[in-house]
C-alpha positions, 0 to 999 in steps of 0.5 A: 854455307860457311867453309873454314879451312884450318891449316896447322902443323901436325901434333894436335890430338883428336880431342883438340881438333874436336874442340877447334871444330866445335868452337869455330862452329859455335862462333859462326852460329853466335856471330853470324847466325849461321845454321850449324848444319851448314858449317864445314870445318876442315883441318889440314895437318902439315908436316913441320918440314913442309911448313915455312916460318921466319925464313926456315922450315918449321922443324929447323926453326924449332931446333934453333929455338931449342938451341937458343933456350938451352944456351941461356 
């Protein structure tokens, strides 16, 4: 019974999440021959202030990227 845990920052729409679940399930069926009725996909949304990237919290990193692109 495959269990897939997708962790991502918040912001994806319900439709995007549904597409992720479908695509992950379809891949496990196609590549590993798994029964889709036995596949579990969990999406965990994490606030940007609770996710670190490149030594910064993601919300701070994005602010830096915005400042960098606006100064070019």
